Backbone bond lengths (Angstrom), bond angles and torsions (degrees), N, CA, C in turn:
res aa  C-N    CA-C-N  psi(-1)  N-CA   C-N-CA  omega(-1)  CA-C   N-CA-C  phi
1 M - - - 1.447 - - 1.526 108.94 -
2 A 1.329 118.35 113.01 1.434 122.10 -177.97 1.553 108.36 -81.30
3 I 1.261 116.43 137.56 1.474 121.32 178.27 1.519 109.54 -133.49
4 S 1.341 118.57 159.41 1.437 122.11 -177.22 1.521 110.29 -87.60
5 C 1.398 112.91 169.67 1.453 117.45 178.40 1.530 112.97 -62.90
6 D 1.366 115.03 -37.07 1.491 118.08 178.87 1.532 109.33 -62.25
7 R 1.345 114.47 -40.32 1.471 118.05 -178.39 1.574 110.14 -65.30
8 V 1.277 114.15 -36.53 1.496 117.73 179.37 1.532 109.25 -67.00
9 R 1.350 117.60 -37.64 1.460 119.87 178.19 1.529 109.18 -63.95
10 D 1.310 115.38 -38.41 1.484 116.80 -178.48 1.564 110.02 -67.76
11 L 1.311 117.99 -33.03 1.471 120.97 -175.71 1.504 114.03 -94.21
12 T 1.352 115.17 1.76 1.508 117.65 -175.15 1.528 112.13 -57.13
13 S 1.319 118.08 -48.38 1.473 119.40 -175.67 1.514 112.15 -59.49
14 G 1.324 115.05 -44.10 1.464 118.15 176.21 1.547 113.80 -66.69
15 F 1.330 115.80 -34.14 1.461 119.70 -179.95 1.523 113.94 -67.54
16 V 1.336 117.11 -44.24 1.434 119.95 178.57 1.482 114.93 -67.44
17 L 1.357 116.27 -23.45 1.447 122.19 177.87 1.564 111.82 -92.00
18 G 1.362 116.37 -8.06 1.462 119.58 -177.65 1.481 112.71 71.58
19 A 1.356 116.59 28.63 1.488 120.54 -173.78 1.516 112.83 -100.74
20 L 1.393 118.80 1.28 1.444 119.62 178.67 1.548 110.43 -84.37
21 D 1.329 114.62 166.28 1.476 117.76 176.30 1.544 107.17 -73.94
22 P 1.321 119.78 161.40 1.468 123.38 -178.16 1.508 114.16 -49.90
23 A 1.390 115.85 -43.72 1.462 117.48 -177.44 1.523 112.85 -64.00
24 E 1.385 116.67 -41.65 1.442 119.81 -179.24 1.542 110.38 -70.32
25 M 1.325 115.71 -36.33 1.465 118.86 177.54 1.509 110.72 -59.46
26 S 1.375 115.00 -44.76 1.482 118.84 -178.66 1.519 110.84 -68.23
27 A 1.351 116.85 -37.25 1.449 120.63 -178.90 1.539 111.89 -65.05
28 V 1.341 113.77 -44.32 1.475 116.44 178.39 1.483 110.31 -65.11
29 R 1.368 120.63 -43.22 1.453 123.34 -179.10 1.524 109.43 -60.98
30 E 1.333 119.29 -46.06 1.427 121.98 -179.91 1.525 113.10 -62.96
31 H 1.332 114.47 -36.15 1.450 116.96 179.47 1.536 110.87 -68.98
32 L 1.322 116.96 -41.51 1.457 120.47 179.62 1.522 110.63 -65.79
33 E 1.354 118.45 -33.66 1.461 118.56 179.53 1.496 114.71 -73.08
34 G 1.360 114.84 -29.15 1.469 117.84 -177.93 1.489 116.12 -107.86
35 C 1.326 119.96 -4.30 1.480 122.64 -175.90 1.540 109.08 -83.45
36 S 1.329 116.24 134.84 1.455 122.48 179.41 1.544 110.23 -84.41
37 K 1.325 120.05 -13.16 1.462 122.57 -177.91 1.494 108.28 -86.53
38 P 1.368 118.69 148.03 1.452 121.67 176.26 1.504 111.67 -72.88
39 H 1.280 114.74 147.46 1.448 120.27 176.47 1.586 107.66 -129.60
40 P 1.348 115.21 72.65 1.490 117.73 -178.46 1.502 114.51 -62.07
41 E 1.375 115.99 -23.09 1.448 118.53 -176.36 1.557 110.47 -62.40
42 V 1.277 116.43 -31.09 1.477 119.12 -179.74 1.509 110.63 -64.34
43 R 1.382 114.68 -46.23 1.436 119.14 179.62 1.509 112.56 -64.82
44 E 1.375 116.30 -42.06 1.435 120.76 -176.08 1.521 110.82 -66.25
45 L 1.374 114.96 -51.61 1.449 118.34 -178.43 1.526 111.57 -69.39
46 G 1.363 117.16 -25.61 1.422 120.18 176.92 1.479 113.92 -64.38
47 G 1.327 119.59 -23.80 1.461 121.87 178.08 1.515 112.16 -95.17
48 V 1.341 117.99 -23.05 1.476 121.13 -174.43 1.472 111.27 -93.61
49 L 1.322 118.54 -57.96 1.416 121.39 -171.17 1.559 114.19 -61.17
50 P 1.333 119.21 -43.60 1.472 117.10 176.95 1.516 113.35 -63.17
51 Y 1.321 113.52 -34.69 1.480 116.04 179.21 1.502 111.47 -66.81
52 L 1.321 116.05 -40.83 1.487 119.64 176.21 1.459 110.88 -64.98
53 G 1.292 116.86 -39.93 1.463 119.57 -178.69 1.530 111.13 -66.51
54 G 1.332 116.96 -33.44 1.501 118.66 178.95 1.458 116.46 -86.95
55 S 1.334 117.09 -15.33 1.492 120.01 -175.13 1.508 112.89 -99.34
56 L 1.365 119.14 -22.10 1.416 121.91 -179.51 1.553 110.62 -90.12
57 E 1.355 113.81 144.39 1.440 119.93 178.50 1.512 107.87 -75.50
58 P 1.370 115.04 133.65 1.523 117.23 179.78 1.555 108.55 -69.76
59 V 1.309 112.85 146.22 1.479 121.19 179.63 1.499 107.79 -127.51
60 A 1.287 118.34 125.33 1.466 122.71 -178.18 1.542 108.01 -70.51
61 P 1.366 118.54 129.43 1.456 118.33 178.98 1.522 110.82 -77.11
62 S 1.337 113.79 161.88 1.444 116.29 176.19 1.524 110.14 -73.26
63 A 1.300 117.63 165.04 1.463 122.13 -179.25 1.514 111.17 -62.43
64 R 1.356 119.08 -38.41 1.469 120.32 -179.25 1.536 109.09 -69.62
65 L 1.382 118.51 -42.77 1.456 119.36 179.33 1.507 111.22 -65.08
66 R 1.323 118.94 -41.03 1.516 121.18 177.49 1.479 111.41 -60.36
67 A 1.333 119.72 -44.55 1.425 122.54 179.58 1.503 111.27 -63.72
68 A 1.332 117.66 -41.07 1.470 119.76 -177.80 1.542 110.53 -68.68
69 V 1.368 116.74 -40.87 1.449 119.59 179.68 1.563 110.69 -64.50
70 L 1.299 117.26 -44.47 1.487 120.26 -179.51 1.548 110.58 -64.25
71 A 1.345 114.99 -39.46 1.492 116.94 179.50 1.513 109.11 -64.67
72 A 1.311 117.31 -45.19 1.504 119.21 178.73 1.504 112.00 -61.40
73 A 1.373 117.16 -40.32 1.460 120.20 178.41 1.535 113.86 -62.68
74 R 1.356 113.73 -41.58 1.482 119.01 178.58 1.540 111.28 -65.31
75 A 1.343 116.11 -40.40 1.477 118.73 178.54 1.487 111.13 -67.11
76 D 1.310 118.66 -39.91 1.443 121.14 179.11 1.550 111.91 -65.15
77 L 1.324 114.42 -41.33 1.484 119.56 179.88 1.506 110.35 -65.31
78 A 1.371 116.60 -41.99 1.456 117.99 176.39 1.451 114.04 -62.21
79 T 1.310 118.95 -41.28 1.477 124.14 178.03 1.502 110.71 -60.40
80 R 1.322 117.78 -49.30 1.448 122.12 -177.89 1.541 112.21 -62.14
81 R 1.345 113.90 -39.33 1.494 118.19 179.11 1.514 111.66 -68.00
82 S 1.346 117.10 -35.71 1.459 119.81 179.89 1.517 111.23 -71.33
83 E 1.359 116.37 -28.07 1.448 118.41 179.79 1.530 113.96 -89.54
84 A 1.311 116.75 -6.52 1.476 120.82 -178.05 1.520 110.69 -65.87
85 P 1.367 119.14 139.06 1.473 120.49 179.35 1.525 112.92 -69.44
86 V 1.333 114.85 153.55 1.471 119.11 -177.96 1.487 107.18 -67.61
87 P 1.311 118.17 131.04 1.474 120.23 -177.47 1.517 111.25 -70.57
88 V 1.323 116.64 142.55 1.458 122.60 -179.04 1.537 106.80 -94.86
89 T 1.343 115.02 131.31 1.441 117.82 179.05 1.511 111.40 -66.41
90 A 1.260 116.09 132.00 1.444 119.64 -178.79 1.520 107.91 -145.30
91 A 1.313 113.62 171.67 1.473 117.64 178.63 1.500 109.87 -64.21
92 P 1.312 116.65 135.81 1.451 118.08 -177.61 1.485 111.02 -60.10
93 A 1.267 114.01 130.29 1.499 118.89 178.16 1.513 109.13 -91.53
94 R 1.328 110.48 154.08 1.441 116.71 179.52 1.523 110.50 -64.60
95 A 1.288 114.55 123.06 1.464 118.57 -175.44 1.495 110.51 -68.73
96 K 1.294 114.56 135.37 1.515 120.25 179.12 1.555 106.58 -95.25
97 P 1.282 114.81 135.04 1.467 117.28 178.04 1.504 112.50 -62.10
98 E 1.292 113.83 138.20 1.452 119.14 -179.93 1.545 108.41 -72.52
99 T 1.292 116.62 123.78 1.468 122.25 177.32 1.511 108.79 -125.30
100 A 1.284 115.44 149.61 1.442 120.19 176.55 1.530 108.94 -69.10
101 P 1.378 116.79 141.16 1.469 119.34 179.17 1.488 110.74 -57.55
102 V 1.350 115.68 145.17 1.448 120.69 175.96 1.507 107.94 -83.80
103 L 1.301 117.45 117.39 1.437 123.36 -177.30 1.521 107.85 -92.64
104 T 1.268 117.16 122.24 1.429 124.44 -176.61 1.471 111.95 -129.45
105 V 1.296 118.82 155.58 1.445 124.33 174.82 1.532 107.40 -133.13
106 V 1.274 117.68 152.60 1.433 123.17 176.03 1.529 108.93 -98.16
107 E 1.313 116.13 120.27 1.478 120.08 178.76 1.524 108.25 -62.67
108 P 1.291 121.13 120.83 1.481 121.61 -172.78 1.481 113.31 -65.05
109 T 1.363 117.97 -29.05 1.392 119.46 -176.25 1.549 115.19 -83.49
110 R 1.332 116.84 -7.22 1.467 121.32 178.73 1.545 107.41 -133.87
111 A 1.296 115.87 90.89 1.441 120.80 -175.08 1.530 112.22 -58.10
112 G 1.342 116.46 131.93 1.466 120.12 175.54 1.493 113.53 90.82
113 R 1.286 120.91 -11.64 1.471 121.99 -179.92 1.516 108.18 -90.09
114 V 1.293 117.98 126.27 1.481 123.62 -177.28 1.530 105.88 -105.64
115 I 1.329 115.31 129.31 1.432 120.26 176.55 1.507 108.85 -131.50
116 S 1.320 118.85 164.09 1.456 122.97 -177.75 1.510 109.34 -77.28
117 L 1.328 113.77 161.74 1.447 119.75 -179.01 1.548 109.76 -64.32
118 A 1.326 118.49 -38.10 1.461 118.33 179.24 1.534 110.95 -64.64
119 S 1.380 115.73 -40.52 1.456 117.87 177.92 1.534 111.43 -64.71
120 A 1.317 117.19 -36.24 1.458 120.39 179.23 1.495 112.04 -65.02
121 R 1.367 115.72 -39.49 1.458 119.31 178.68 1.552 109.84 -68.52
122 A 1.330 116.79 -42.28 1.435 119.63 178.14 1.536 111.55 -62.33
123 L 1.340 115.95 -42.26 1.466 120.28 177.78 1.512 112.15 -61.89
124 R 1.334 115.63 -42.01 1.480 119.79 179.02 1.523 109.67 -62.28
125 T 1.361 114.62 -43.17 1.477 118.07 -178.10 1.493 110.99 -64.49
126 R 1.356 118.37 -40.82 1.446 120.42 176.58 1.493 113.39 -63.60
127 R 1.330 116.37 -43.61 1.455 119.27 178.38 1.507 112.65 -64.27
128 T 1.360 116.55 -36.91 1.441 117.81 176.53 1.510 112.48 -64.89
129 A 1.323 115.63 -41.18 1.487 119.15 178.82 1.525 109.85 -63.80
130 V 1.348 116.20 -42.92 1.451 117.46 179.23 1.508 112.80 -63.14
131 W 1.350 113.42 -40.14 1.468 117.98 179.90 1.547 110.04 -63.88
132 F 1.283 117.79 -45.98 1.463 117.92 178.55 1.477 114.40 -65.93
133 S 1.354 116.33 -34.17 1.475 119.50 175.33 1.510 111.44 -64.92
134 R 1.327 117.23 -40.41 1.463 119.35 178.14 1.510 111.31 -67.19
135 V 1.307 117.75 -40.02 1.461 121.25 177.92 1.496 110.44 -61.53
136 A 1.388 115.11 -44.99 1.466 119.47 179.84 1.513 111.21 -63.98
137 A 1.347 118.61 -37.76 1.437 121.50 176.38 1.519 111.75 -65.01
138 A 1.296 115.75 -40.94 1.491 119.51 -179.34 1.540 109.29 -67.44
139 V 1.311 116.32 -40.69 1.487 116.85 177.76 1.559 110.17 -64.63
140 A 1.380 116.55 -40.62 1.443 117.54 179.46 1.535 111.40 -63.09
141 I 1.367 116.71 -40.70 1.444 119.69 -178.45 1.526 109.29 -65.82
142 V 1.348 118.01 -42.74 1.451 119.28 179.60 1.543 110.84 -63.19
143 G 1.338 115.02 -39.46 1.496 118.23 177.30 1.528 112.40 -63.12
144 L 1.348 116.09 -42.08 1.481 119.87 177.63 1.480 112.67 -64.87
145 V 1.376 116.10 -42.07 1.433 118.80 177.58 1.535 112.26 -61.67
146 G 1.388 113.82 -45.50 1.452 118.63 177.74 1.533 113.11 -59.52
147 Y 1.356 114.64 -40.19 1.473 119.53 178.66 1.539 109.35 -65.42
148 A 1.335 115.99 -41.88 1.480 117.66 -179.15 1.499 111.34 -64.96
149 V 1.354 115.85 -39.71 1.481 119.86 179.83 1.525 109.28 -63.87
150 A 1.369 117.52 -41.45 1.420 121.42 179.38 1.530 112.34 -63.25
151 V 1.337 113.84 -43.91 1.428 119.47 178.39 1.565 111.57 -61.61
152 Q 1.313 114.62 -44.65 1.442 119.03 179.68 1.501 110.78 -64.23
153 G 1.350 115.87 -40.01 1.469 118.64 177.45 1.509 112.83 -61.43
154 D 1.376 116.06 -44.96 1.464 120.16 177.23 1.574 112.07 -63.18
155 L 1.309 114.00 -37.71 1.447 117.54 179.20 1.530 111.33 -67.37
156 A 1.342 115.38 -39.68 1.484 117.77 176.63 1.501 112.08 -63.99
157 K 1.323 118.45 -40.18 1.434 122.89 177.23 1.539 111.79 -60.49
158 Y 1.337 113.19 -43.25 1.470 119.31 -178.05 1.533 109.14 -65.24
159 N 1.349 115.31 -43.46 1.465 118.18 -178.87 1.511 111.76 -66.20
160 T 1.330 118.23 -37.00 1.443 122.51 177.57 1.530 110.33 -65.39
161 S 1.354 118.03 -45.51 1.443 122.16 179.30 1.540 109.85 -61.58
162 K 1.344 116.88 -42.63 1.458 121.35 178.86 1.495 111.45 -63.23
163 A 1.357 117.10 -42.83 1.450 119.99 178.32 1.509 113.91 -62.08
164 H 1.297 116.73 -38.22 1.534 121.30 176.11 1.507 110.18 -64.18
165 A 1.316 117.55 -45.66 1.460 121.73 -177.97 1.556 108.26 -63.56
166 N 1.304 117.26 -42.64 1.450 121.39 -179.86 1.535 110.61 -64.10
167 A 1.299 117.42 -36.83 1.500 121.50 177.57 1.500 110.08 -62.58
168 V 1.347 117.36 -42.99 1.450 120.58 179.87 1.518 110.56 -65.06
169 Y 1.328 117.01 -46.86 1.466 121.38 -176.52 1.575 108.16 -63.46
170 H 1.348 115.53 -40.76 1.463 118.12 -179.83 1.530 110.41 -65.26
171 A 1.299 118.14 -39.85 1.472 121.69 -179.39 1.536 110.27 -65.79
172 M 1.349 115.60 -39.59 1.442 119.69 -178.33 1.551 110.99 -63.90
173 A 1.323 117.89 -26.11 1.449 121.50 -177.27 1.528 112.10 -85.45
174 Q 1.385 115.87 -5.37 1.446 117.89 -179.62 1.529 111.48 -73.35
175 P 1.347 119.36 146.39 1.493 120.86 177.32 1.520 110.90 -62.12
176 G 1.332 114.53 133.58 1.454 122.26 179.10 1.515 115.21 79.12
177 A 1.375 117.54 5.41 1.469 118.79 179.87 1.569 109.67 -69.82
178 R 1.336 112.95 145.45 1.459 120.13 177.27 1.571 107.08 -126.12
179 S 1.294 114.97 143.35 1.441 119.08 -173.84 1.523 112.62 -132.64
180 A 1.332 113.06 167.85 1.461 122.10 176.69 1.508 110.94 -144.90
181 V 1.311 116.96 140.76 1.454 119.99 172.23 1.508 106.48 -95.88
182 L 1.350 115.03 124.62 1.457 122.13 -176.96 1.536 107.86 -94.09
183 I 1.311 117.16 125.34 1.463 121.72 -175.58 1.557 110.59 -120.66
184 P 1.298 118.50 149.93 1.460 120.52 -177.84 1.508 113.68 -67.34
185 Q 1.357 117.39 153.80 1.407 122.98 -179.89 1.550 110.41 -115.05
186 G 1.302 117.47 133.83 1.449 120.36 178.92 1.538 111.48 65.35
187 A 1.311 114.87 -136.71 1.488 121.41 179.83 1.521 112.08 -90.03
188 N 1.323 117.64 8.77 1.514 118.78 -179.02 1.495 109.06 -77.02
189 T 1.335 112.59 163.00 1.456 120.74 176.01 1.477 108.37 -115.51
190 G 1.346 116.23 156.63 1.440 121.93 -179.98 1.523 109.41 130.95
191 A 1.320 113.68 150.34 1.477 118.90 178.78 1.525 105.43 -167.25
192 G 1.326 115.95 164.26 1.464 120.60 177.99 1.467 114.89 169.18
193 D 1.324 118.01 -155.21 1.439 122.89 -178.65 1.508 112.71 -137.99
194 A 1.343 114.70 155.48 1.443 120.08 174.01 1.532 107.07 -132.67
195 V 1.313 117.26 139.34 1.453 123.48 179.71 1.500 108.94 -129.49
196 L 1.357 115.33 130.85 1.465 121.33 177.80 1.548 107.93 -117.52
197 L 1.334 113.74 124.84 1.453 121.33 176.80 1.534 112.71 -89.40
198 P 1.316 118.60 157.04 1.456 119.55 179.61 1.562 113.26 -58.22
199 S 1.298 115.41 -22.81 1.497 118.40 -179.66 1.551 112.11 -76.50
200 G 1.330 117.17 -4.87 1.466 119.17 -174.75 1.505 113.07 89.08
201 H 1.285 119.14 12.92 1.475 123.36 176.92 1.528 107.48 -94.74
202 V 1.342 114.22 127.76 1.469 119.47 -177.70 1.526 108.99 -123.81
203 I 1.305 115.37 145.69 1.463 122.58 178.00 1.552 107.06 -123.75
204 V 1.363 115.11 130.48 1.463 119.25 174.48 1.510 107.88 -121.36
205 N 1.328 116.07 125.57 1.469 122.87 -179.48 1.504 109.92 -126.79
206 L 1.316 118.76 120.28 1.487 122.56 -174.91 1.511 109.13 -130.38
207 H 1.342 114.49 156.15 1.448 122.23 177.89 1.541 109.22 -143.97
208 G 1.322 115.53 162.16 1.471 119.04 177.97 1.521 113.49 79.60
209 L 1.353 118.09 18.13 1.481 121.04 -178.35 1.529 108.67 -87.04
210 A 1.346 112.34 156.88 1.495 118.96 174.37 1.523 108.27 -79.58
211 P 1.306 119.05 140.06 1.464 120.24 -179.60 1.545 112.20 -59.94
212 T 1.366 115.41 150.45 1.474 120.04 176.35 1.518 107.17 -89.89
213 T 1.335 114.78 156.64 1.436 122.84 176.55 1.519 110.84 -130.21
214 N 1.336 115.68 155.30 1.448 122.99 177.30 1.558 110.07 50.31
215 D 1.333 119.90 -120.12 1.489 122.79 -176.32 1.528 110.66 -97.55
216 E 1.348 119.30 9.32 1.452 119.56 -177.12 1.508 111.08 -65.84
217 V 1.362 115.72 151.30 1.449 123.22 177.12 1.500 107.68 -143.97
218 Y 1.343 114.51 160.86 1.468 121.42 167.70 1.573 104.13 -100.38
219 M 1.304 115.34 117.88 1.440 122.18 179.89 1.513 112.62 -99.94
220 V 1.339 116.53 134.62 1.483 122.38 178.46 1.497 106.21 -98.67
221 W 1.326 115.45 125.48 1.479 123.27 176.34 1.555 107.85 -119.69
222 F 1.327 116.39 145.75 1.444 120.93 174.71 1.505 110.84 -135.12
223 S 1.306 117.42 153.44 1.461 123.58 177.80 1.504 109.51 -150.32
224 A 1.294 115.57 158.40 1.485 123.06 176.00 1.467 111.91 -102.41
225 D 1.330 116.50 124.65 1.484 121.14 178.49 1.514 109.81 53.09
226 S 1.330 116.51 43.19 1.493 121.11 176.41 1.473 113.41 59.16
227 G 1.370 116.30 29.80 1.439 119.93 176.09 1.525 113.84 -81.45
228 A 1.362 119.48 -153.81 1.457 123.46 -179.21 1.550 107.25 -65.66
229 S 1.339 113.25 141.74 1.481 119.18 -178.94 1.533 109.43 -82.88
230 T 1.310 112.91 141.48 1.527 119.87 178.46 1.516 107.85 -119.89
231 K 1.321 116.04 134.72 1.456 121.07 -179.44 1.525 110.42 -73.47
232 A 1.356 116.15 126.48 1.438 120.20 -177.69 1.509 111.82 -103.12
233 G 1.306 119.37 -38.21 1.457 122.50 -179.60 1.520 109.35 167.05
234 S 1.338 117.96 174.34 1.466 122.79 -176.59 1.501 109.96 -141.75
235 F 1.316 114.52 164.61 1.514 121.82 177.77 1.539 108.24 -153.60
236 T 1.305 115.24 158.22 1.479 120.62 175.24 1.539 106.96 -106.30
237 V 1.331 113.04 163.90 1.481 120.47 -176.47 1.539 108.35 -129.57
238 S 1.353 113.27 131.99 1.483 120.57 175.76 1.521 109.28 -89.27
239 D 1.315 115.38 -171.41 1.464 121.54 179.89 1.542 110.15 -65.51
240 V 1.324 119.60 -15.60 1.454 120.98 176.04 1.504 111.76 -64.67
241 G 1.354 116.28 -29.68 1.471 121.13 176.71 1.537 112.90 83.99
242 E 1.364 116.89 17.84 1.478 117.73 -179.51 1.545 110.27 -112.35
243 G 1.337 114.61 144.01 1.449 119.75 175.52 1.497 111.79 -130.10
244 Y 1.357 115.86 142.94 1.464 118.20 -174.67 1.517 106.51 -141.85
245 L 1.315 117.94 140.43 1.462 123.49 178.67 1.501 112.47 -152.37
246 E 1.341 115.76 133.91 1.467 120.80 172.68 1.498 108.02 -120.48
247 M 1.335 116.24 135.60 1.470 121.50 -178.72 1.521 110.61 -134.56
248 D 1.332 115.76 151.84 1.486 121.98 175.99 1.516 109.35 -114.00
249 N 1.308 114.52 168.45 1.476 121.46 175.74 1.536 113.69 60.47
250 V 1.316 115.85 33.48 1.448 119.98 174.01 1.537 108.66 -85.04
251 P 1.319 118.16 134.72 1.480 121.02 -177.74 1.530 108.73 -60.73
252 T 1.312 115.94 138.69 1.482 120.38 -179.12 1.543 108.43 -100.81
253 W 1.327 115.08 60.22 1.439 119.29 178.56 1.500 110.80 -70.94
254 A 1.273 114.23 162.75 1.518 119.72 -178.26 1.529 109.86 -62.36
255 T 1.332 117.03 -37.67 1.434 121.54 178.15 1.544 107.80 -128.10
256 L 1.276 115.25 120.44 1.487 119.97 -179.28 1.501 109.26 -124.34
257 W 1.323 114.43 116.48 1.495 120.77 -175.85 1.528 107.03 -99.10
258 L 1.347 117.94 129.75 1.423 124.37 -179.41 1.553 109.87 -113.46
259 Q 1.312 116.14 141.77 1.459 120.89 171.71 1.509 107.54 -141.20
260 V 1.303 116.95 141.95 1.454 123.72 177.76 1.524 108.74 -115.40
261 C 1.336 115.87 118.65 1.483 121.51 -179.53 1.535 111.32 -113.09
262 R 1.248 116.32 150.88 1.451 123.67 174.45 1.554 107.42 -90.97
263 E 1.361 114.18 110.14 1.472 119.41 -173.30 1.514 109.39 -111.02
264 P 1.366 119.53 154.50 1.462 123.79 -178.42 1.556 111.91 -67.53
265 N 1.357 117.27 -26.39 1.467 119.72 177.84 1.558 105.62 -162.04
266 S 1.311 115.35 177.94 1.456 121.18 -178.58 1.499 113.78 -89.09
267 D 1.321 118.41 4.10 1.468 121.64 -178.42 1.504 113.30 -90.95
268 V 1.330 121.13 -5.37 1.423 122.59 -177.30 1.532 109.16 -62.65
269 A 1.360 117.12 146.76 1.459 121.57 -179.43 1.491 113.94 -101.67
270 K 1.365 114.35 -11.73 1.465 118.65 179.25 1.576 105.87 -149.18
271 P 1.331 116.39 163.90 1.490 118.43 -179.26 1.549 110.48 -63.34
272 T 1.315 117.27 126.77 1.460 122.85 176.14 1.515 112.93 -124.52
273 G 1.329 117.41 -29.43 1.444 119.99 -178.20 1.515 111.92 -86.59
274 P 1.302 116.04 178.64 1.434 119.92 -179.00 1.531 110.74 -67.96
275 T 1.305 117.06 144.89 1.474 122.33 176.57 1.557 107.12 -79.67
276 I 1.338 116.77 123.01 1.433 123.24 -176.91 1.535 110.71 -89.86
277 V 1.293 116.28 -55.46 1.472 121.96 179.10 1.518 110.26 -137.16
278 T 1.344 117.08 155.87 1.428 123.25 176.42 1.547 109.11 -140.34
279 G 1.341 113.89 164.53 1.452 119.61 174.85 1.506 110.43 -174.51
280 T 1.350 117.83 156.84 1.442 122.36 179.06 1.525 108.43 -116.34
281 I 1.330 115.47 125.10 1.443 119.54 179.74 1.556 110.41 -72.77
282 S 1.269 116.41 127.34 1.455 122.18 179.29 1.538 109.42 -127.56
283 L 1.325 114.44 173.14 1.450 118.64 177.55 1.522 110.72 -66.24
284 W 1.348 116.37 138.85 1.414 120.03 176.69 1.535 109.70 -68.46
285 P 1.276 121.23 122.85 1.456 122.21 -171.27 1.554 110.46 -63.81
286 T 1.332 115.17 138.48 1.455 121.59 175.54 1.466 109.19 -108.17
287 P 1.347 117.99 152.05 1.468 120.82 -176.64 1.542 108.56 -64.81
288 A 1.333 114.46 140.73 1.477 121.18 -179.83 1.549 110.15 -67.99
289 A 1.294 116.48 142.34 1.483 118.96 178.30 1.512 109.69 -71.19
290 P 1.277 116.00 140.86 1.471 120.71 -177.21 1.569 109.66 -65.51
291 P 1.260 118.72 143.11 1.486 122.12 -177.87 1.548 110.11 -64.51
292 T 1.302 114.07 143.07 1.462 120.37 179.15 1.519 108.44 -89.23
293 V 1.296 114.90 143.81 1.457 121.69 -178.48 1.547 107.70 -96.41
């Protein structure tokens, strides 16, 4: 049965699914084998429709829908048979064995290469597995890098804190060094030490402080015998809660009173913020001489 190219296009979806009757299947196949015009719709639908048919879950139609579809199919079949041309008697041709249509898809990444539907599914599965493995590896690498950065950050903070403590202990051991224990005031938190060397170099080391924000600073003020306060220097505090400051040219008065205030910025000329910690620098105690007999 000879059919036209337009008729083949109309029957393509049923042909690739093997849903046509034997006569139409043979007619479409013979047309494709002998037609000089391209029929890309066969290749395109050959990769899409079988995949959809195999990947979707079957759903049983309702009785009304089933009856309507069957009635429409019978009416369409009767119409096409009534319009079919009268066959011309010819010498019997050698019957060709009925074979299922070969369903193929074109691999999109390699133009012109035709592979089977099973191979396409296997290729897609492998690519999906490779993609997921690469994503998992990337996530693992990012996690390890983040962990390494966090560990290095914690190690750096520990080393900095240790260096500050060592500087205070080293200064306390110097001849003529004077020190003060800084204690919190009111409901504030924070504590630490201050060391004043005979050269006028002072070290202030604090911990347990609340972090500063924006332009805030912790300002160190000192005075002699509770006189007028003089600004010595300032520092900011991170979430670690530690503050450290070294200053030169500090007066070596007999009594030096220190206070640390939380100020809105470093431009203040006198204490305005709340006093966080205070302390009075005194002589570093020396061991008492043993009694003479």
